[in-house]
C-alpha positions as CSV (number, residue, x, y, z in Angstrom):
1,X,151.5,125.0,126.2
2,X,154.9,126.3,125.0
3,X,153.3,127.7,121.8
4,X,150.6,129.5,123.9
5,X,153.4,131.1,126.0
6,X,155.3,132.2,122.9
7,X,152.1,133.8,121.6
8,X,151.4,135.4,125.0
9,X,154.9,136.9,125.1
10,X,154.7,138.0,121.5
11,X,151.4,139.7,122.2
12,X,152.8,141.2,125.4
13,X,155.8,142.5,123.6
14,X,153.7,143.8,120.7
15,X,151.5,145.7,123.2
16,X,154.6,147.1,125.0
17,X,156.2,148.2,121.7
18,X,152.9,149.7,120.5
19,X,152.6,151.5,123.8
20,X,156.2,152.9,123.4
21,X,155.7,153.9,119.7
22,X,152.1,155.0,119.8
23,X,152.4,156.6,123.2
24,X,155.4,158.6,121.9
25,X,153.4,159.5,118.8
26,X,150.5,160.8,120.9
27,X,152.8,162.7,123.2
28,X,154.4,164.4,120.2
29,X,151.0,165.6,119.0
30,X,150.1,166.9,122.5
31,X,153.2,169.1,122.8
32,X,153.7,171.5,119.9
33,X,157.4,172.0,120.7
34,X,158.0,168.3,120.3
35,X,155.7,167.8,117.3
36,X,158.3,169.5,115.0
37,X,161.1,167.3,116.5
38,X,161.0,163.8,114.9
39,X,164.0,162.8,117.1
40,X,162.3,163.0,120.5
41,X,164.0,159.8,121.6
42,X,167.4,161.2,120.6
43,X,166.9,164.1,123.0
44,X,165.6,162.0,125.9
45,X,168.5,161.2,128.2
46,X,166.8,158.1,129.6
47,X,166.5,156.7,126.0
48,X,170.2,157.2,125.5
49,X,171.4,155.2,128.5
50,X,172.3,152.1,126.5
51,X,174.1,154.0,123.8
52,X,177.5,152.7,125.1
53,X,176.5,149.4,123.5
54,X,176.0,150.7,120.0
55,X,178.6,149.4,117.5
56,X,180.1,146.3,115.9
57,X,181.4,143.8,118.4
58,X,183.4,140.5,118.5
59,X,182.1,138.4,121.4
60,X,184.6,136.4,123.4
61,X,187.5,137.4,121.1
62,X,190.3,134.9,120.8
63,X,188.1,131.9,121.2
64,X,187.5,129.6,118.2
65,X,184.4,130.6,116.2
66,X,184.0,133.9,118.0
67,X,180.5,135.4,117.8
68,X,179.7,138.7,116.3
69,X,177.1,141.3,117.4
70,X,175.9,144.5,115.8
71,X,174.0,146.9,118.0
72,X,172.2,149.8,116.4
73,X,169.2,152.2,116.8
74,X,165.9,151.9,114.9
75,X,162.6,153.7,114.9
76,X,164.0,157.3,115.0
77,X,166.4,156.2,117.8
78,X,163.6,154.8,120.0
79,X,164.6,151.2,119.7
80,X,168.0,149.6,120.4
81,X,168.5,146.4,118.4
82,X,171.2,143.8,118.8
83,X,171.7,141.4,115.9
84,X,173.6,138.3,117.2
85,X,175.5,135.6,115.2
86,X,177.4,133.0,117.2
87,X,179.3,132.0,114.1
88,X,177.8,128.5,114.2
89,X,174.4,129.1,112.8
90,X,172.6,130.5,115.9
91,X,171.1,133.9,115.1
92,X,169.2,136.2,117.5
93,X,167.8,139.6,118.0
94,X,167.6,141.6,121.2
95,X,165.3,144.7,121.2
96,X,165.1,147.2,124.0
97,X,163.1,150.4,124.3
98,X,162.4,153.0,127.0
99,X,158.8,154.2,127.5
100,X,158.7,157.8,128.7
101,X,155.0,157.4,129.5
102,X,155.6,154.9,132.4
103,X,159.4,155.6,132.7
104,X,160.1,151.9,132.2
105,X,162.5,149.8,130.0
106,X,161.2,146.8,128.1
107,X,162.8,144.2,125.8
108,X,162.5,141.0,123.8
109,X,164.8,138.3,122.6
110,X,164.0,136.0,119.6
111,X,166.2,133.6,117.7
112,X,166.2,131.3,114.7
113,X,165.6,128.3,117.0
114,X,162.1,129.5,118.0
115,X,163.0,130.9,121.4
116,X,161.3,134.1,122.5
117,X,161.8,135.8,125.8
118,X,160.0,139.0,126.9
119,X,161.6,141.3,129.5
120,X,158.9,143.2,131.3
121,X,161.2,144.7,134.0
122,X,164.1,146.9,133.0
123,X,166.5,148.9,135.0
124,X,169.1,151.0,133.1
125,X,171.7,153.4,134.2
126,X,174.6,155.0,132.2
127,X,176.9,152.0,132.3
128,X,174.7,149.1,133.4
129,X,171.4,147.5,132.4
130,X,169.4,144.7,133.8
131,X,166.2,143.2,132.2
132,X,164.1,140.4,133.6
133,X,160.9,138.5,132.7
134,X,159.2,135.1,132.9
135,X,159.1,132.3,130.4
136,X,158.3,128.6,130.5
137,X,160.9,125.8,130.7
138,X,160.8,122.5,128.7
139,X,158.5,120.9,131.3
140,X,156.2,123.9,131.5
141,X,157.7,125.3,134.7
142,X,158.0,129.0,135.2
143,X,161.5,130.3,134.5
144,X,162.7,133.8,135.3
145,X,165.3,135.2,132.8
146,X,167.7,138.0,133.8
147,X,170.0,139.7,131.2
148,X,172.6,142.2,132.2
149,X,174.6,144.4,129.9
150,X,177.5,146.1,131.7
151,X,180.1,148.5,130.3
152,X,183.5,147.4,131.4
153,X,185.5,150.0,129.4
154,X,185.0,152.3,126.4
155,X,185.4,149.4,124.0
156,X,184.4,146.4,126.2
157,X,180.9,145.3,127.4
158,X,179.8,142.2,129.2
159,X,176.5,140.5,128.7
160,X,175.2,137.8,131.0
161,X,172.1,135.7,130.9
162,X,170.8,133.9,134.0
163,X,167.8,131.7,134.7
164,X,166.0,130.9,137.9
165,X,163.4,128.2,138.5
166,X,162.8,129.1,142.1
167,X,161.3,132.6,141.8
168,X,164.7,134.3,141.9
169,X,166.1,132.6,145.0
170,X,169.0,131.2,143.0
171,X,170.3,131.8,139.5
172,X,172.2,129.7,137.0
173,X,174.4,131.4,134.4
174,X,173.5,130.2,130.9
175,X,175.6,132.8,128.9
176,X,178.5,135.1,129.6
177,X,179.9,137.1,126.7
178,X,182.7,139.6,126.7
179,X,182.1,142.1,123.8
180,X,185.1,143.9,122.3
181,X,184.4,146.7,119.9
182,X,185.6,146.1,116.3
183,X,187.1,149.0,114.4
184,X,184.8,150.2,111.6
């Protein structure tokens, strides 16, 4: 059952990503002014709302074995990618994209332990983002995941991850990281 859910989420994310990329490609062809501009995402203010997170970060600085994160843009600035390394062997990737076609944000998390979470609901503003989506727990129960990325200051960001097993009535914090920007 768990493997089926992973495949379902991967297919769903693939469809969303294809929708974002292919939909953007078709819209470029439909508008001659944009067809010459390969950086349509770079000019879209909604697509730029997570740019405050771009950079190299130390997560929970001062704690033993601090984690590191690199956040960058890919696919002609249409996809934001976080590469995560907790310093103890746990590696992960977060990917987020804005779809101008349906004006929605989507995301996916995958790690080197086989965990995959798809975020089908995204709400992003200039200094705050929240993504949510369902997955399955160890016993097959439905679990809601909610990730928030909040800009605390120019060089500080907080990411939290919460889970709910009661359809969002209550939430349990499973991760809280304070990101401090590293100098290049």
